[in-house]
C-alpha positions as CSV (number, residue, x, y, z in Angstrom):
1,M,39.8,-140.1,-99.5
2,Y,38.7,-139.2,-103.1
3,H,41.9,-138.9,-105.0
4,K,44.5,-138.0,-102.3
5,K,47.2,-138.0,-104.3
6,Y,45.8,-135.0,-106.6
7,V,44.8,-132.7,-103.5
8,I,48.0,-131.7,-101.9
9,P,49.7,-131.0,-105.1
10,L,47.3,-128.8,-106.8
11,I,46.9,-127.3,-103.8
12,V,50.2,-126.2,-103.5
13,V,49.9,-125.1,-107.1
14,F,47.2,-123.3,-106.3
15,L,48.7,-121.4,-103.6
16,A,51.8,-120.6,-105.9
17,L,49.9,-118.8,-108.9
18,A,47.7,-117.2,-105.6
19,F,50.7,-115.8,-104.7
20,S,52.9,-115.5,-107.9
21,P,52.2,-112.0,-107.9
22,L,53.3,-111.1,-104.5
23,I,56.8,-113.7,-104.7
24,Y,57.4,-112.1,-108.0
25,N,57.2,-108.3,-106.6
26,A,59.7,-109.5,-103.6
27,M,62.2,-110.7,-106.1
28,A,61.9,-108.0,-108.5
29,K,63.6,-105.8,-106.4
30,S,66.6,-107.9,-106.1
31,L,66.5,-109.7,-109.6
32,G,65.5,-106.7,-111.1
33,H,67.5,-103.5,-112.2
34,Y,66.6,-99.3,-111.8
35,P,67.5,-97.3,-115.0
36,E,70.6,-95.7,-114.9
37,I,70.3,-91.8,-114.0
38,T,73.2,-89.6,-114.2
39,K,73.4,-88.0,-111.2
40,P,72.3,-84.1,-110.8
41,K,74.9,-81.6,-110.0
42,G,72.6,-79.8,-107.2
43,E,71.5,-81.0,-104.0
44,C,67.8,-82.5,-104.2
45,V,65.1,-81.0,-101.5
46,E,65.0,-84.4,-100.4
47,S,67.5,-87.5,-100.4
48,A,67.3,-90.2,-103.1
49,E,65.5,-92.9,-101.6
50,W,62.7,-90.4,-100.5
51,M,62.2,-88.6,-103.7
52,R,62.3,-92.0,-105.1
53,A,58.9,-93.4,-103.0
54,N,57.4,-89.6,-102.1
55,H,58.4,-87.6,-105.8
56,M,54.7,-87.1,-106.7
57,L,53.5,-86.7,-103.2
58,L,55.6,-83.6,-102.9
59,L,54.6,-82.2,-106.1
60,Q,51.0,-82.9,-105.7
61,E,52.0,-80.4,-102.0
62,W,53.1,-77.7,-104.1
63,R,50.2,-77.5,-106.6
64,I,47.9,-77.6,-103.9
65,N,49.6,-74.5,-102.0
66,A,50.2,-72.8,-105.3
67,I,46.2,-72.6,-106.0
68,R,45.5,-71.8,-102.9
69,H,48.0,-68.9,-101.9
70,G,48.7,-67.8,-105.4
71,A,52.4,-67.7,-107.3
72,E,54.2,-66.1,-104.0
73,G,52.2,-66.4,-101.6
74,G,54.1,-68.2,-99.0
75,R,55.0,-71.2,-101.3
76,I,58.4,-72.4,-99.2
77,Y,59.0,-76.0,-98.8
78,H,61.0,-76.9,-95.6
79,S,62.6,-80.4,-96.3
80,F,62.6,-83.1,-93.9
81,T,66.1,-84.4,-94.9
82,Y,68.0,-81.6,-94.9
83,G,66.3,-78.8,-92.8
84,K,66.8,-76.2,-95.8
85,E,63.7,-74.3,-97.1
86,F,63.5,-74.4,-101.0
87,H,60.8,-72.6,-103.0
88,A,57.9,-75.0,-104.1
89,S,58.1,-74.6,-107.5
90,T,59.0,-77.2,-110.6
91,N,61.9,-74.6,-111.3
92,T,63.2,-75.5,-108.2
93,C,63.4,-79.1,-109.5
94,W,64.6,-77.9,-113.1
95,E,67.5,-75.9,-111.4
96,C,69.7,-79.5,-110.9
97,H,67.4,-82.0,-113.2
98,Q,68.1,-80.4,-116.5
99,D,67.2,-82.6,-119.3
100,K,63.5,-84.5,-118.8
101,T,64.3,-86.7,-121.3
102,V,67.3,-88.3,-119.1
103,F,65.9,-88.1,-115.9
104,C,62.0,-88.1,-115.5
105,D,61.2,-90.0,-118.5
106,K,64.0,-92.6,-118.0
107,C,62.1,-93.9,-115.0
108,H,58.5,-93.0,-116.0
109,N,59.4,-95.0,-119.3
110,Y,60.4,-98.1,-117.5
111,V,57.1,-98.2,-114.7
112,G,55.0,-98.0,-117.8
113,I,53.1,-94.4,-116.2
114,K,52.8,-91.2,-118.5
115,P,52.4,-88.3,-116.4
116,E,50.3,-85.4,-117.8
117,C,52.1,-82.8,-116.1
118,W,53.9,-81.5,-119.0
119,D,51.1,-81.2,-121.5
120,C,50.6,-78.0,-119.7
121,H,53.9,-77.3,-117.5
122,W,57.1,-76.2,-118.7
123,N,60.2,-78.6,-119.3
124,P,64.2,-78.1,-119.8
125,S,63.5,-80.3,-122.8
126,L,61.3,-77.8,-124.5
127,E,61.7,-74.5,-125.8
128,I,60.7,-71.5,-123.5
129,P,57.8,-70.3,-125.2
130,V,58.5,-66.3,-126.6
131,R,55.6,-63.9,-125.3
């Protein structure tokens, strides 16, 4: 065979390079760290693990309900974790998470995401506009 001593090491190097993103992602959770976040003072609408994975889907669902049903058109969220009902609004979130820079921005900066929500929506880090 042609250059038999080079074929197997090259295949191993190729496979290592091809699977390196998967290996890195598998090890990143155990080797990496999460940003330190202060625990909010109240109870969240879902468990911390669920919110970490699905909070954007929750906010999108609330947005769709607000658009379809209006400001007070039955915007009630039924919690999977606790079985309670919450008002589907970001104001519900701000009751416990009072500082966007301490809570939201830490994780979003960690993963390199800049949400455009706060270009239009109010958050506790901003002054309430005077009408």
